[in-house]
C-alpha atoms as an extended CHARMM CRD file, in Angstrom:
* protein
*
        83  EXT
         1         1  MET       CA            104.2220000000      129.3130000000       70.9810000000  PROA      1               0.0000000000
         2         2  LEU       CA            100.7160000000      129.0390000000       69.5530000000  PROA      2               0.0000000000
         3         3  HSD       CA             97.7710000000      130.6830000000       71.2740000000  PROA      3               0.0000000000
         4         4  SER       CA             94.0770000000      129.9700000000       70.8690000000  PROA      4               0.0000000000
         5         5  ARG       CA             92.8670000000      133.5300000000       71.4990000000  PROA      5               0.0000000000
         6         6  ILE       CA             93.8870000000      137.1180000000       72.1310000000  PROA      6               0.0000000000
         7         7  ASP       CA             92.5400000000      139.7620000000       74.4950000000  PROA      7               0.0000000000
         8         8  LYS       CA             90.8910000000      143.0510000000       73.4730000000  PROA      8               0.0000000000
         9         9  SER       CA             94.3500000000      144.6660000000       73.1250000000  PROA      9               0.0000000000
        10        10  GLY       CA             95.5540000000      141.9590000000       70.7340000000  PROA      10              0.0000000000
        11        11  ILE       CA             97.8000000000      140.3020000000       73.3360000000  PROA      11              0.0000000000
        12        12  PRO       CA             97.8160000000      136.4750000000       73.1570000000  PROA      12              0.0000000000
        13        13  ASP       CA             96.1350000000      134.6690000000       76.0340000000  PROA      13              0.0000000000
        14        14  GLU       CA             99.0330000000      133.0450000000       77.8910000000  PROA      14              0.0000000000
        15        15  ASP       CA             96.9970000000      130.6300000000       79.9840000000  PROA      15              0.0000000000
        16        16  VAL       CA             98.9970000000      127.3930000000       79.6160000000  PROA      16              0.0000000000
        17        17  ARG       CA             95.7610000000      125.4440000000       79.0740000000  PROA      17              0.0000000000
        18        18  ARG       CA             95.1860000000      127.3920000000       75.8340000000  PROA      18              0.0000000000
        19        19  GLN       CA             98.6980000000      127.5840000000       74.3830000000  PROA      19              0.0000000000
        20        20  LYS       CA            101.0170000000      125.1050000000       72.7010000000  PROA      20              0.0000000000
        21        21  VAL       CA            104.7960000000      125.2320000000       72.5450000000  PROA      21              0.0000000000
        22        22  MET       CA            106.3910000000      124.3670000000       69.2060000000  PROA      22              0.0000000000
        23        23  ALA       CA            109.9690000000      123.5910000000       70.1920000000  PROA      23              0.0000000000
        24        24  CYS       CA            113.0840000000      124.1860000000       68.1140000000  PROA      24              0.0000000000
        25        25  GLY       CA            116.7350000000      123.4550000000       68.6690000000  PROA      25              0.0000000000
        26        26  PRO       CA            119.2910000000      120.6540000000       68.5060000000  PROA      26              0.0000000000
        27        27  GLY       CA            118.2980000000      117.2530000000       69.8400000000  PROA      27              0.0000000000
        28        28  ILE       CA            114.5290000000      117.7760000000       69.5220000000  PROA      28              0.0000000000
        29        29  THR       CA            113.1000000000      114.7800000000       67.6540000000  PROA      29              0.0000000000
        30        30  GLU       CA            109.7690000000      116.3190000000       66.6060000000  PROA      30              0.0000000000
        31        31  PRO       CA            110.3140000000      120.0500000000       66.2580000000  PROA      31              0.0000000000
        32        32  GLY       CA            107.3870000000      122.3370000000       65.5370000000  PROA      32              0.0000000000
        33        33  CYS       CA            109.6910000000      124.6800000000       63.6550000000  PROA      33              0.0000000000
        34        34  ARG       CA            113.0190000000      124.8030000000       61.8800000000  PROA      34              0.0000000000
        35        35  ILE       CA            115.7800000000      127.4040000000       62.4000000000  PROA      35              0.0000000000
        36        36  THR       CA            118.2820000000      128.0650000000       59.6140000000  PROA      36              0.0000000000
        37        37  ARG       CA            121.2930000000      130.3350000000       59.9990000000  PROA      37              0.0000000000
        38        38  ASN       CA            121.7890000000      132.3700000000       56.8260000000  PROA      38              0.0000000000
        39        39  GLU       CA            125.0810000000      133.4690000000       55.2680000000  PROA      39              0.0000000000
        40        40  ASP       CA            124.5120000000      137.0580000000       56.4550000000  PROA      40              0.0000000000
        41        41  ARG       CA            124.2890000000      135.7560000000       60.0850000000  PROA      41              0.0000000000
        42        42  SER       CA            120.5190000000      136.3040000000       60.2220000000  PROA      42              0.0000000000
        43        43  TYR       CA            118.1290000000      133.4370000000       60.9780000000  PROA      43              0.0000000000
        44        44  THR       CA            115.0890000000      132.0660000000       59.1550000000  PROA      44              0.0000000000
        45        45  ILE       CA            112.4110000000      130.4200000000       61.2970000000  PROA      45              0.0000000000
        46        46  GLU       CA            109.8340000000      128.1930000000       59.5950000000  PROA      46              0.0000000000
        47        47  LEU       CA            106.8220000000      126.3290000000       60.9670000000  PROA      47              0.0000000000
        48        48  VAL       CA            107.0260000000      122.6260000000       60.1230000000  PROA      48              0.0000000000
        49        49  GLY       CA            103.7230000000      121.0860000000       59.0690000000  PROA      49              0.0000000000
        50        50  ALA       CA            100.2630000000      122.4050000000       59.8050000000  PROA      50              0.0000000000
        51        51  PRO       CA             99.6570000000      124.0690000000       63.1740000000  PROA      51              0.0000000000
        52        52  PRO       CA             97.0790000000      122.4210000000       65.4300000000  PROA      52              0.0000000000
        53        53  PRO       CA             93.4820000000      123.5490000000       64.8770000000  PROA      53              0.0000000000
        54        54  GLY       CA             92.1780000000      126.3560000000       67.0510000000  PROA      54              0.0000000000
        55        55  HSD       CA             95.5500000000      128.0580000000       67.6070000000  PROA      55              0.0000000000
        56        56  PRO       CA             95.7890000000      130.8450000000       65.0010000000  PROA      56              0.0000000000
        57        57  TYR       CA             98.0450000000      133.2280000000       66.9580000000  PROA      57              0.0000000000
        58        58  ARG       CA            101.8220000000      132.8460000000       66.9100000000  PROA      58              0.0000000000
        59        59  VAL       CA            104.4610000000      134.2310000000       69.2590000000  PROA      59              0.0000000000
        60        60  LEU       CA            108.1620000000      133.6820000000       68.7150000000  PROA      60              0.0000000000
        61        61  TYR       CA            109.7860000000      133.2220000000       72.1330000000  PROA      61              0.0000000000
        62        62  VAL       CA            113.5700000000      133.0390000000       72.3660000000  PROA      62              0.0000000000
        63        63  GLN       CA            115.5800000000      132.2930000000       75.5000000000  PROA      63              0.0000000000
        64        64  TRP       CA            119.3400000000      132.1260000000       75.8660000000  PROA      64              0.0000000000
        65        65  ALA       CA            122.1720000000      132.3750000000       78.3780000000  PROA      65              0.0000000000
        66        66  PRO       CA            125.6560000000      133.6400000000       77.4910000000  PROA      66              0.0000000000
        67        67  ASN       CA            128.4410000000      131.1630000000       78.1470000000  PROA      67              0.0000000000
        68        68  ARG       CA            129.7240000000      132.9140000000       81.2890000000  PROA      68              0.0000000000
        69        69  ALA       CA            129.4140000000      131.8400000000       84.9050000000  PROA      69              0.0000000000
        70        70  ASP       CA            127.9230000000      135.1600000000       86.0780000000  PROA      70              0.0000000000
        71        71  ALA       CA            125.6340000000      135.6980000000       83.0500000000  PROA      71              0.0000000000
        72        72  GLU       CA            121.8990000000      135.9920000000       83.5400000000  PROA      72              0.0000000000
        73        73  GLU       CA            119.4410000000      134.2700000000       81.2500000000  PROA      73              0.0000000000
        74        74  THR       CA            117.8670000000      136.5520000000       78.6540000000  PROA      74              0.0000000000
        75        75  TRP       CA            114.5910000000      136.2230000000       76.7560000000  PROA      75              0.0000000000
        76        76  ALA       CA            112.5760000000      138.0890000000       74.1560000000  PROA      76              0.0000000000
        77        77  SER       CA            109.2940000000      137.4930000000       72.3440000000  PROA      77              0.0000000000
        78        78  TRP       CA            107.5820000000      138.8000000000       69.2070000000  PROA      78              0.0000000000
        79        79  GLN       CA            103.9780000000      138.4040000000       68.0610000000  PROA      79              0.0000000000
        80        80  LEU       CA            104.0240000000      137.3320000000       64.4160000000  PROA      80              0.0000000000
        81        81  PRO       CA            101.4490000000      138.0600000000       61.7150000000  PROA      81              0.0000000000
        82        82  THR       CA            100.2190000000      134.9390000000       59.9290000000  PROA      82              0.0000000000
        83        83  GLY       CA             98.6700000000      136.3370000000       56.7580000000  PROA      83              0.0000000000
């Protein structure tokens, strides 16, 4: 996700009017990022192209659900430095 501003604590403003989602994953025709699985089973995440103007703050948001009928969806997010 890209955010246009942060609050006084450095937390990105999550108002949906001021954030953009850069989707990744299979089947997405215009991804905003690319995910590569490395040989050591880690992942590399790259932004594709220039981010839109006015959105300098990045947050990596990941959501997944284990392949079990009783499994709950899990999510995590990280604020990423850009410099």
